[in-house]
C-alpha positions in Angstrom: 86.1 142.8 48.7 89.4 142.8 50.5 89.4 142.7 54.4 90.2 146.0 55.9 91.9 144.3 58.8 94.3 142.7 56.4 95.0 146.2 54.9 95.8 147.4 58.4 98.7 145.0 58.7 100.3 145.0 55.3 103.1 147.3 54.1 101.1 149.5 51.8 100.2 153.2 52.3 96.5 153.9 51.7 94.7 157.1 50.8 91.5 158.5 52.3 89.4 161.0 50.5 89.3 164.7 51.2 86.9 167.2 52.8 83.2 167.0 52.1 81.7 170.1 53.8 83.6 172.6 51.7 83.4 170.5 48.6 79.7 170.0 48.8 79.2 173.7 49.1 80.8 174.1 45.7 78.3 171.5 44.4 75.2 173.3 45.6 74.8 172.6 49.3 72.8 175.6 50.7 74.2 177.5 53.6 72.9 176.2 56.9 71.5 173.0 55.5 72.5 169.6 56.8 74.9 167.9 54.4 73.2 164.6 55.3 69.7 165.8 54.5 71.1 167.4 51.4 72.4 164.0 50.5 69.0 162.4 50.7 67.6 165.1 48.4 70.5 165.0 46.0 72.1 161.5 46.0 73.5 162.3 42.5 75.7 165.0 43.9 77.0 162.7 46.7 77.8 160.0 44.2 79.6 162.3 41.9 81.8 163.5 44.8 82.6 160.0 45.8 83.5 159.2 42.2 85.8 162.2 41.9 87.7 161.0 44.9 88.0 157.4 43.6 89.2 158.8 40.3 91.8 160.8 42.2 93.2 157.6 43.8 91.4 157.3 47.1 91.4 153.8 48.6 88.9 154.7 51.3 85.6 156.7 50.9 83.9 158.2 53.9 80.2 158.3 54.0 78.2 161.5 54.0 77.2 161.0 57.6 79.5 163.1 59.7 76.5 164.8 61.3 74.3 161.7 61.1 73.4 161.3 64.7 70.0 162.1 66.2 71.1 165.3 68.1 72.4 166.7 64.8 69.5 165.5 62.6 66.6 166.1 64.9 63.6 164.0 65.8 61.9 164.1 62.4 64.7 162.2 60.5 64.9 158.4 60.4 68.5 158.1 61.6 69.0 154.5 60.7 67.5 154.9 57.2 69.6 158.0 56.5 72.9 156.4 57.5 72.0 153.3 55.6 71.2 155.2 52.4 74.4 157.3 52.6 76.5 154.1 53.1 74.8 152.5 50.1 75.6 155.5 48.0 79.3 155.3 48.9 79.3 151.5 48.4 77.8 151.9 44.9 80.8 153.9 43.9 83.4 152.0 45.9 82.4 148.7 44.4 84.7 145.8 45.6 88.0 147.6 45.2 87.6 150.7 47.5 86.9 150.6 51.2 84.0 152.5 52.7 84.4 154.1 56.2 81.2 155.0 58.0 81.7 158.5 59.3 80.6 159.3 62.8 81.2 162.8 64.1 80.5 164.7 67.3 77.0 165.0 68.7 77.5 168.5 69.8 76.9 167.5 73.4 79.3 166.9 76.3 79.1 163.9 78.6 78.6 164.5 82.3 80.0 166.2 84.3 81.0 168.5 81.4 77.5 168.4 80.1 74.0 167.0 80.7 74.2 163.8 78.7 75.1 160.6 80.3 77.8 158.3 78.7 75.2 155.6 78.2 72.9 158.0 76.4 75.7 159.0 74.1 76.5 155.3 73.4 72.8 154.7 72.5 72.8 157.7 70.2 75.9 156.3 68.3 74.5 152.8 68.2 71.5 154.0 66.3 73.7 155.8 63.7 76.2 152.9 63.4 73.4 150.4 62.9 72.4 152.3 59.7 76.0 152.4 58.5 76.4 148.7 59.0 73.2 147.9 57.2 74.6 150.1 54.3 77.7 147.9 54.0 80.6 150.0 55.4 83.9 148.3 55.9 84.9 150.2 59.1 83.5 152.6 61.6 85.3 156.0 61.5 84.9 158.3 64.4 86.4 161.6 63.2 87.0 165.2 64.4 86.2 164.3 68.0 87.5 166.7 70.7 86.5 164.9 73.8 88.0 161.5 74.9 84.7 160.4 76.5 82.8 160.9 73.3 85.5 159.1 71.2 85.2 156.2 73.7 81.4 156.3 73.2 81.9 155.7 69.5 84.1 152.7 70.1 81.8 151.1 72.6 78.8 151.7 70.5 80.5 150.2 67.4 81.5 147.1 69.5 78.0 146.6 70.7 76.5 146.8 67.1 79.1 145.0 65.0 82.5 143.5 64.7 83.9 145.9 62.1 87.2 147.6 62.6 87.1 150.9 64.4 89.1 154.0 63.6 89.1 157.1 65.8 90.5 160.5 64.8 90.7 163.3 67.2 91.2 167.0 66.5 93.6 168.9 68.7 93.5 172.6 69.5 97.2 172.7 69.9 100.1 170.2 69.6 99.7 169.4 73.3 95.9 169.0 73.9 92.4 168.8 72.5 89.6 171.1 73.5 88.8 169.1 76.7 92.4 168.6 77.8 93.4 165.3 76.4 97.0 165.1 75.1 97.8 163.3 71.9 99.7 160.7 73.9 96.8 160.1 76.3 94.5 159.7 73.4 96.8 157.1 71.9 97.1 155.3 75.2 93.3 155.2 75.7 92.6 154.0 72.2 95.2 151.3 72.3 93.9 150.1 75.6 90.5 149.8 73.9 91.9 147.9 71.0 91.1 150.5 68.4 92.7 149.3 65.2 93.4 152.7 63.6 93.8 156.1 65.2 95.0 159.5 64.3 94.1 163.1 63.9 92.3 165.3 61.4 91.1 168.9 61.0 92.0 172.0 63.0 95.4 172.5 61.3 97.4 172.2 58.2 100.1 169.5 57.6 102.9 171.4 59.3 101.0 172.0 62.5 99.5 168.5 62.6 103.0 167.0 62.3 103.7 168.4 65.8 100.7 166.6 67.1 101.9 163.3 65.6 105.3 163.7 67.2 103.5 163.9 70.6 101.8 160.6 69.9 105.0 158.7 69.3 106.3 157.6 72.7 103.9 154.7 73.1 102.3 154.4 69.6 102.3 150.9 68.1 99.2 151.2 65.9 98.9 152.5 62.3 98.0 156.1 62.0 95.4 158.0 60.0 96.2 161.6 59.2 94.0 164.1 57.4 95.2 167.7 57.6 93.4 170.7 56.4 94.5 172.6 53.3 96.5 174.9 55.6 95.3 177.1 58.4 91.9 178.7 57.8 91.8 182.4 56.7 89.0 184.9 56.0 88.6 186.1 52.4 87.4 189.6 51.4 83.8 188.5 52.0 84.7 187.2 55.4 84.2 183.6 54.4 86.5 180.9 55.7 88.9 179.6 53.1 91.9 177.2 53.0 94.6 178.4 50.6 97.2 175.6 50.6 97.4 174.3 47.1 97.5 170.5 46.3 101.2 170.2 45.6 102.5 171.9 48.7 99.8 170.1 50.7 101.1 166.8 49.4 104.8 167.7 49.9 104.1 168.6 53.6 101.9 165.6 54.2 104.5 163.1 53.0 106.4 163.7 56.2 103.6 161.8 58.0 105.1 158.6 56.8 108.1 159.3 59.1 106.0 158.9 62.2 103.9 155.8 61.2 101.1 157.2 59.0 99.6 154.4 57.0 96.4 156.1 55.9 96.6 159.7 54.6 93.9 161.9 53.4 92.6 165.5 53.6 90.1 167.4 55.6 88.7 170.9 55.3 89.6 172.7 52.1 91.0 169.6 50.4 89.5 168.2 47.2 90.3 165.5 44.7 93.3 167.4 43.4 94.9 167.3 46.8 94.4 163.6 47.0 95.8 163.1 43.5 98.9 165.2 44.4 99.3 163.3 47.7 99.2 159.9 46.0 101.8 161.0 43.5 104.1 162.4 46.2 104.0 159.2 48.2 104.6 157.0 45.2 105.8 153.5 46.1 106.7 154.3 49.7 106.1 151.5 52.1 104.6 151.8 55.6 106.7 151.0 58.6 104.8 150.2 61.8 105.7 152.7 64.6 108.0 151.3 67.3 107.2 152.7 70.8 110.0 154.7 72.3 108.7 154.5 75.8 109.1 150.9 77.2 106.2 150.1 79.4 103.8 147.2 80.0 100.6 149.0 80.9 99.1 152.5 80.8 96.3 154.0 82.8 94.5 157.1 81.6 92.1 159.7 82.8 90.6 162.3 80.5 93.7 164.4 80.6 96.6 162.3 82.0 98.4 159.0 81.4 100.4 156.9 83.9 102.8 154.3 82.4 103.5 151.2 84.4 106.5 149.0 83.5 109.8 147.6 84.4 111.7 150.6 83.0 109.2 153.0 84.5 109.4 154.6 87.9 107.4 152.8 90.6 103.8 153.9 90.8 102.1 154.6 94.2 98.4 153.8 94.1 96.9 155.8 96.9 94.9 153.7 99.2 93.2 156.3 101.4 89.8 156.5 99.8 88.7 153.3 101.5 86.2 153.3 104.3 87.8 150.5 106.4 88.5 152.0 109.8 87.2 155.5 108.8 84.0 156.3 110.7 83.5 159.7 109.2 84.0 158.5 105.7 81.6 155.6 106.2 78.9 157.9 107.6 79.2 160.3 104.6 79.1 157.5 102.1 76.0 156.1 103.7 74.4 159.6 103.0 75.9 159.9 99.6 78.2 162.6 100.7 81.8 162.9 99.5 83.5 165.7 101.5 85.8 163.3 103.4 86.6 161.2 100.3 87.5 164.4 98.4 89.7 165.5 101.2 91.6 162.2 100.9 91.8 162.6 97.2 93.3 166.1 97.6 95.8 164.9 100.2 97.0 162.0 98.1 97.3 164.1 94.9 99.2 166.7 96.9 101.5 164.0 98.2 102.3 162.9 94.7 100.2 159.8 94.2 99.8 159.4 90.4 96.9 156.9 90.8 94.0 156.9 93.3 92.3 153.8 94.5 88.5 154.4 95.1 86.6 152.0 97.3 83.2 152.7 98.9 82.6 149.2 100.4 81.0 149.8 103.7 77.9 148.8 105.6 74.6 150.2 104.3 76.3 151.8 101.3 74.9 151.0 97.9 78.1 150.5 95.9 76.3 150.4 92.5 75.1 154.0 93.1 77.9 155.4 95.2 81.0 154.1 93.4 80.2 155.7 90.1 79.0 158.9 91.7 82.2 159.3 93.7 84.3 158.3 90.7 82.6 161.1 88.7 83.2 163.6 91.6 86.9 162.8 91.7 87.7 162.9 88.0 85.8 166.1 87.7 88.4 167.8 90.0 91.5 165.7 89.6 93.3 164.4 86.6 95.0 161.4 88.3 93.8 158.1 86.8 91.7 156.1 89.2 91.6 152.5 90.3 88.1 151.2 90.6 88.1 149.0 93.7 85.2 146.8 94.5 84.3 143.1 94.8 80.8 144.0 93.4 80.9 143.5 89.6 77.8 145.6 89.1 79.5 148.5 90.9 82.6 148.1 88.8 80.5 148.1 85.6 78.6 151.2 86.8 81.8 153.1 87.4 83.3 152.1 84.1 80.2 153.6 82.4 81.0 156.9 84.0 84.7 157.1 83.6 86.1 159.2 80.7 89.4 157.3 80.4 90.7 153.8 80.9 91.0 153.2 84.7 92.5 150.4 86.6 90.1 147.7 87.9 91.0 146.3 91.3 90.6 143.3 90.8 89.7 140.1 88.9 90.2 136.9 90.9 89.6 133.3 90.2 86.3 133.5 92.0 83.8 131.5 89.9 82.3 133.8 87.2 84.3 136.9 88.0 86.7 136.6 85.0 83.7 135.8 82.8 81.8 138.8 84.0 84.6 141.4 84.4 87.0 140.3 81.7 84.8 141.2 78.8 84.0 144.5 80.4 87.6 145.4 80.9 88.3 144.5 77.3 85.3 146.5 76.1 86.2 149.6 78.1 89.9 149.2 77.7 90.4 149.1 81.4 93.6 147.5 82.7 93.0 145.3 85.6 94.8 143.6 88.5 94.7 139.8 88.3 94.4 138.5 91.8 95.9 135.0 92.1 93.1 133.4 94.1 90.8 130.6 92.8 87.9 129.4 94.9 88.7 129.0 98.6 92.4 128.5 98.1 94.8 131.2 99.1 98.1 130.3 97.4 101.1 130.7 99.7 104.1 129.4 97.8 105.5 130.9 94.6 104.7 127.7 92.7 101.1 127.8 93.9 100.7 131.3 92.7 102.2 130.5 89.3 99.7 127.7 88.8 96.8 129.9 89.8 97.8 132.8 87.5 98.6 130.4 84.6 95.0 129.2 84.7 93.6 132.7 84.9 95.8 133.9 82.0 94.4 131.0 79.9 90.9 132.3 80.7 91.9 135.8 79.7 93.4 134.6 76.5 90.2 132.7 75.6 88.2 136.0 76.1 90.7 137.8 73.9 92.0 140.1 76.6 95.4 141.6 75.5 98.3 141.3 78.0 98.7 145.0 78.0 95.6 145.2 80.2 96.9 142.7 82.8 98.8 143.4 86.0 99.3 140.7 88.6 98.8 141.1 92.3 101.9 139.5 93.9 99.8 138.9 97.0 101.7 140.1 100.0 101.0 137.9 103.0 101.9 138.8 106.5 105.2 137.6 107.7 104.0 137.7 111.3 102.2 134.4 110.7 104.1 133.2 107.7 107.8 134.0 108.0 108.7 133.0 104.5 105.7 134.8 102.9 107.9 137.7 101.7 110.4 135.4 100.0 107.7 133.6 98.0 106.3 137.0 97.0 109.7 138.2 95.7 110.2 134.9 93.8 106.7 135.4 92.2 107.4 139.0 91.2 110.5 137.9 89.4 108.7 135.1 87.7 105.9 137.5 86.4 108.6 139.7 84.9 110.9 137.1 83.4 108.4 134.5 82.2 105.3 136.4 81.4 106.5 140.0 81.0 103.7 141.1 83.2 103.9 144.0 85.7 103.1 143.3 89.4 101.4 145.3 92.1 100.7 144.5 95.8 99.1 145.9 98.9 102.3 146.8 100.6 101.1 147.1 104.2 99.8 143.5 104.3 103.3 142.2 104.8 103.7 143.9 108.2 100.3 143.2 109.7 100.6 142.6 113.4 104.1 144.0 113.7 105.5 147.1 115.3 107.2 149.8 113.3 105.3 148.8 110.2 106.6 151.5 108.0 110.2 150.3 108.6 109.2 146.8 107.4 107.0 148.1 104.5 109.8 150.4 103.2 112.4 147.6 103.3 110.0 145.2 101.6 109.3 147.9 98.9 112.9 148.2 97.9 113.2 144.4 97.7 110.1 144.1 95.5 111.3 146.9 93.2 114.6 145.1 92.8 112.7 142.0 91.6 110.6 143.9 89.1 107.5 145.1 91.0 106.0 148.1 89.2 103.3 149.5 91.4 102.1 149.3 95.0 99.0 150.2 96.9 99.9 152.3 100.0 99.5 155.6 101.8 101.4 158.2 99.7 101.6 160.4 102.8 104.2 158.1 104.3 107.5 159.9 104.1 109.5 156.8 104.8 107.9 155.0 101.8 108.5 157.9 99.5 112.1 158.0 100.7 112.5 154.3 99.9 110.8 154.6 96.6 112.8 157.5 95.2 116.1 156.1 96.6 115.4 152.8 94.8 114.7 154.6 91.5 118.2 156.1 91.6 119.8 152.8 92.4 117.8 151.0 89.6 118.8 153.7 87.1 115.3 154.9 86.5 115.9 158.4 87.7 118.5 159.9 85.2 121.1 162.0 87.0 119.0 161.5 90.1 116.9 164.5 89.0 113.8 163.5 90.8 115.6 162.4 93.9 117.5 165.7 94.1 114.3 167.6 93.6 112.5 165.8 96.4 115.3 165.5 98.9 117.8 168.3 98.5 116.8 169.6 101.9 116.4 166.2 103.5 117.7 165.6 107.1 117.8 162.3 109.0 114.5 161.7 110.9 116.3 160.6 114.1 118.6 158.0 115.6 116.8 155.1 117.1 119.9 153.0 117.8 120.2 151.8 121.3 116.5 152.1 122.0 113.5 149.9 121.5 112.9 151.2 118.0 110.1 153.0 116.3 106.8 152.0 117.9 108.3 150.8 121.1 108.4 147.1 119.9 109.4 144.8 122.8 110.0 141.3 121.6 109.6 138.9 124.5 112.8 137.4 126.0 112.3 133.6 125.7 115.4 132.7 127.7 115.1 131.3 131.1 111.3 130.8 131.4 111.1 128.6 134.5 107.4 128.7 135.2 104.2 128.3 133.2 103.1 131.9 133.5 106.4 133.2 132.1 106.5 130.5 129.4 103.1 131.6 128.1 103.8 135.3 128.3 107.2 134.8 126.5 105.8 132.3 124.0 108.2 129.6 125.0 106.7 126.7 123.0 109.7 124.6 123.3 109.6 124.3 127.2 105.9 124.6 128.0 105.2 120.8 128.0 108.2 120.1 130.1 107.1 122.7 132.6 103.6 121.3 132.7 105.1 117.8 133.4 107.4 119.3 136.1 104.5 120.9 137.9 102.3 117.8 137.7 105.1 115.7 139.1 105.4 118.2 141.9 101.8 117.5 142.9 100.0 120.4 141.4 96.5 119.7 140.1 95.5 120.3 136.4 92.8 122.9 137.1 95.2 124.7 139.4 97.7 125.0 136.6 95.0 126.3 134.2 93.3 128.8 136.6 96.4 129.8 138.5 99.0 130.1 135.7 97.8 129.6 132.2 94.7 131.7 132.0 96.3 134.7 133.9 99.2 134.5 131.6 97.1 134.7 128.4 95.2 137.6 130.0 98.5 139.3 130.5 99.4 138.7 126.8 96.1 140.2 125.8 96.8 143.3 127.8 100.2 143.7 126.2 98.6 143.3 122.8 96.0 145.9 123.4 98.6 148.4 124.7 100.7 147.8 121.6 103.6 146.4 123.6 103.0 143.1 121.9 101.9 142.6 118.3 100.3 139.8 116.3 103.4 137.5 116.1 103.8 137.6 119.9 100.0 137.1 120.4 100.0 134.0 118.1 103.2 132.7 119.7 101.8 132.9 123.2 98.4 131.5 122.2 100.1 128.5 120.5 102.2 128.0 123.6 99.1 127.9 125.7 97.4 125.5 123.3 100.3 123.0 123.7 99.9 123.1 127.4 96.1 122.5 127.1 96.7 119.5 124.8 99.0 118.0 127.5 96.4 118.7 130.2 93.2 117.8 128.3 92.9 114.1 129.3 93.7 115.0 133.0 91.2 117.9 132.9 88.5 115.7 131.5 89.2 113.0 134.1 89.4 115.4 137.0 86.5 117.7 135.8 84.1 114.9 135.1 80.7 116.5 134.5 82.1 120.0 134.0 80.8 121.5 130.8 82.3 124.1 128.5 80.3 126.7 126.9 80.0 126.0 123.1 80.5 128.6 120.5 80.0 128.0 116.7 82.6 129.9 114.6 82.4 130.4 110.8 83.4 132.7 108.0 80.2 133.6 106.2 79.1 132.4 102.8 81.1 133.9 99.9 84.1 134.9 102.0 87.2 132.7 101.9 89.3 134.7 104.4 89.8 132.9 107.7 93.1 134.0 109.2 91.3 136.3 111.7 88.7 133.8 112.5 91.3 131.1 113.2 93.1 133.3 115.6 89.9 134.0 117.4 89.1 130.3 117.6 92.6 129.7 119.1 92.1 132.4 121.7 88.6 131.2 122.6 89.8 127.7 123.2 92.6 129.1 125.3 89.9 130.8 127.5 87.9 127.6 128.0 85.3 127.7 125.3 84.3 124.6 123.3 84.8 125.9 119.8 83.2 124.3 116.8 84.9 125.8 113.8 82.9 125.3 110.6 85.6 126.9 108.4 85.0 129.4 105.6 82.4 130.1 103.0 79.7 128.7 105.2 76.0 129.1 104.4 73.6 130.4 107.1 71.6 127.1 107.0 74.8 125.1 107.9 75.6 127.5 110.8 72.1 127.2 112.3 72.1 123.4 112.0 75.4 123.4 113.9 73.8 125.6 116.6 71.0 123.2 117.1 73.2 120.1 117.0 75.7 121.4 119.6 73.3 123.5 121.6 75.7 126.4 121.2 75.2 129.5 123.3 77.1 131.8 120.9 77.7 132.1 117.2 80.8 133.9 116.0 80.6 135.2 112.4 83.6 136.5 110.5 83.9 138.5 107.2 86.7 140.5 105.7 84.9 141.9 102.7 82.2 144.5 102.5 80.3 142.4 100.0 80.1 139.3 102.2 79.6 141.0 105.6 75.9 141.4 104.6 75.6 137.6 104.8 75.9 137.8 108.5 72.3 139.1 108.7 71.1 135.9 107.0 72.3 133.8 109.9 70.7 136.2 112.5 67.4 136.1 110.6 67.4 132.4 110.3 68.2 131.9 114.0 65.1 134.1 114.8 63.0 132.1 112.4 63.9 128.9 114.2 63.1 130.4 117.6 66.7 130.1 118.8 68.0 132.6 121.4 71.7 132.0 120.6 73.8 135.1 120.9 75.6 136.3 117.8 78.9 138.1 117.8 80.5 139.4 114.6 84.0 140.4 113.6 86.3 141.5 110.8 88.2 144.5 109.7 85.2 146.0 108.0 82.8 145.6 111.0 81.6 148.6 112.9 79.3 149.1 115.9 76.7 150.7 113.6 76.6 147.7 111.3 76.4 145.4 114.3 73.3 147.3 115.6 71.8 147.5 112.1 71.7 143.7 111.6 70.7 142.8 115.2 74.0 141.2 116.3 74.7 141.1 120.0 78.3 142.1 120.0 81.3 142.8 117.7 85.0 143.0 117.7 87.9 143.6 115.3 90.6 141.5 117.0 91.0 138.2 118.8 91.5 139.7 122.3 88.4 141.8 122.1 86.5 138.8 120.8 87.2 136.8 123.9 85.9 139.7 126.1 82.8 140.0 124.0 82.1 136.2 124.2 82.4 136.3 128.0 80.1 139.3 128.3 77.5 137.6 126.2 77.4 134.6 128.6 76.7 136.8 131.7 
């Protein structure tokens, strides 16, 4: 028997059979009786129909199992046995020269929230049916006449869980623009190609002329072979008020030949068509060869909801992924998520959709929130009201999988990193569900900084993806924007990496835009400038607040300059009434940024406040030579200076770069004074604090800044680094007799590890105070795990540490 997958790629045109329901009625099927049950009672009739289609020239027979699922057959019928028997009947006629497609039709139920059935329940229903078809020897699984994208996806997933046979999906459309549940022909194609469906198309609901309009709407991104099965014209009522299809075989064939123009490789008939229609169709096609459709719309990736597609690519307009549905820093949202309420989240969804965000990122990671339950529930709530495709954002693989089981389209997964086991767990899931994903260039505890380091990391991750069989159309790379306040060349490495992804891998890139400006004033100014630079290098999407007018201005302006907004139509529409937002020239700039003047620092206090690292050691030496004592310099100049810096930071007069610069200046002074302080201080002891980023978390920038500030304020800091187990932290407490433990976490999935350390300290009978910190930390979480204090920045952390010693 020839391999159906080989047939999918050759140059031949193949012919499916015609309609069964109307044909079987002419062969004795009683009104109201299930054709499948009739087939069990009259296998001879089924075999004769199959034979008639083979004699007419059909290359593919479909099994008499269109209604062969449990909801259609009822509880008294053995579903597997029926489907197996119907497949065997078709196989007995097909022999080893004709293919057999296992027909899988609608269940008659909708998936939640349109109906009561869960997506998993529908998949299980189809798995039962498909198991019987496979046992009966079919060559492919054919989902046909589906009118809901979620149900069509259920057929695909069920087939993949049961067998490795090729899958074909055929939708029926109420109009040339949409099916019954709102999916357009193009969105259907996008979703099926994301899922790796080998053959897709349309059948039923219309005659050849009407279906041709549907096929044209599939063309922009179609690259797969098409299956087309039109009815014998539009249905009419005869004199007895029976539905009839009046289009004769020859005109049916003449009109159907046009399907070859748009990529049809398999052609057949649906309602009202019999063997004569297939015979005429084969004669009309003759020796014509199939030409694979060439996509007209150049893109690298497509995201879909049930009713909408968003194309991402180098020739596509830049895509804003709305970042607002994220609990970080949002007390009201956190409180609601903890209660399973979504009022605030839905408000953010509406705001972002109104602002024009084509994709919404959904993140529910917060203290005391069960992501496995909450993420899919919120996902379902959002797609029930808004058509924008979603980005499923979680570091919890179980939560991501739960959300994928609920989503009716092919969403973006944010993200797959090189964390051990993450690609192995999420990669196959994304392939199975057809979910494009963001590839995060992080492996283990290493955060790649240079372009070359990122290339090496991504190359390894792409090899893993290739081994799993993940197509490149599902992969987008996070360009990894790092803050220029601590790494001045970070943006340049990011730009080089974006260009490499485009030119060498043909992969689109995305990044969290605001990361680049962390700790700086006038962040929108920097973000918008960075956005245009990234777009120029080939960045395709960015995660940001779509309500930012400055970002929208930069985005749409760049689209004109990059020739992706023909005749500047979108730009004119958005900004025809635009006026300048204001002239900030001659002032301090948006946000009131005041960079310290480093010129002329002639004393230790000013040198620290101004961050004058170059002169600080010379000033220390000058004062020592003048007879000042080491502790006098520390207590009279250096500590007051860093306190002043802290106040400027809290009042937003200074930002992270100034804070770091001053702290490093102070550190250089301490290094010079350290031997003298030890000699002069003798038996003076410093209070010891153990610092660590908790197990599972590799982020330590914030923790390192806190360590620097604590040392500057006289603490003896023992820094254990990142990804530190609770046992190691407690051992360090005992070894160094530490009075305080400082725990850091950036991710909601790792912050829960803080409680492990607190519990272990209690078990060991240690009264060490515990302070916690990180962007995701809140006072409520601090209280819930029994920590003694919390902070979200380095200046506040010093104050908390001092309070805990009182």
